C-alpha positions in Angstrom: -32.2 78.5 132.6 -34.3 79.4 129.7 -32.7 81.0 126.9 -33.9 84.5 126.2 -35.0 84.0 122.6 -36.9 80.8 123.7 -38.6 82.9 126.4 -39.6 85.6 123.9 -40.9 83.0 121.3 -43.0 81.4 124.2 -44.3 84.8 125.2 -45.3 85.9 121.7 -47.0 82.7 121.2 -49.0 83.1 124.2 -50.0 86.7 123.4 -50.9 85.9 119.7 -52.9 82.9 119.9 -55.5 84.2 117.7 -54.1 84.5 114.1 -56.4 87.0 112.9 -55.5 89.2 115.8 -52.0 88.8 115.2 -52.3 89.6 111.5 -54.0 92.8 112.4 -51.4 93.8 115.0 -48.7 93.1 112.6 -50.4 95.1 109.7 -50.8 98.0 112.2 -47.4 98.0 113.1 -46.2 97.8 109.6 -48.6 100.8 108.7 -46.9 102.8 111.8 -43.5 102.2 110.4 -44.5 103.4 106.9 -46.1 106.4 108.6 -42.9 107.2 110.7 -40.8 106.9 107.5 -43.2 109.4 105.9 -44.1 106.9 103.0 -47.3 107.5 101.1 -49.7 104.7 100.1 -48.1 104.5 96.6 -44.7 103.9 98.2 -45.9 101.7 100.8 -47.7 99.5 98.0 -44.6 99.4 95.9 -42.6 98.0 98.8 -45.2 95.4 99.5 -45.2 94.3 96.0 -41.5 93.4 96.6 -42.5 90.5 98.7 -43.8 87.9 96.2 -43.7 85.0 98.7 -46.0 86.7 101.2 -48.3 87.7 98.2 -48.3 84.1 97.0 -49.1 82.8 100.4 -52.0 85.2 101.0 -53.4 84.5 97.6 -53.3 80.8 98.3 -54.9 81.0 101.7 -57.2 84.0 101.2 -57.7 84.3 97.5 -56.0 88.0 97.6 -53.1 89.9 99.0 -54.7 90.4 102.4 -51.5 91.5 104.1 -51.2 94.5 101.7 -55.0 95.4 102.0 -54.6 95.4 105.8 -51.5 97.5 105.9 -53.0 100.0 103.4 -56.1 100.1 105.4 -54.4 100.8 108.5 -52.3 103.5 106.9 -55.7 105.2 106.0 -56.8 105.0 109.6 -53.5 106.3 110.9 -53.6 109.1 108.3 -57.0 110.0 109.8 -55.7 110.0 113.3 -57.3 106.7 114.3 -54.8 104.5 116.0 -57.4 102.4 117.9 -60.0 100.9 115.5 -59.5 97.6 113.7 -59.6 97.8 110.0 -62.4 95.8 108.3 -61.7 94.5 104.8 -64.7 93.4 102.8 -64.7 89.8 101.7 -64.9 89.1 98.0 
């Protein structure tokens, strides 16, 4: 019998094979939680700054704090009532 957590990990890996898609889905989910907790962009930005390891990894890989940019972008979209669109972040 397969252990439930292993089955969940297998299922998540099957669903999120595309890292970019996964990054966007997680950013949208984070933005939804910020929205549900009625946090504005300044409060969300402050919370995101409390994760220096995530910031350092993003800056190492992307040259910027992409996680924060995506979450704040999705917060803008959600605030405008758009729950469907994929946020586009311009490259530097």
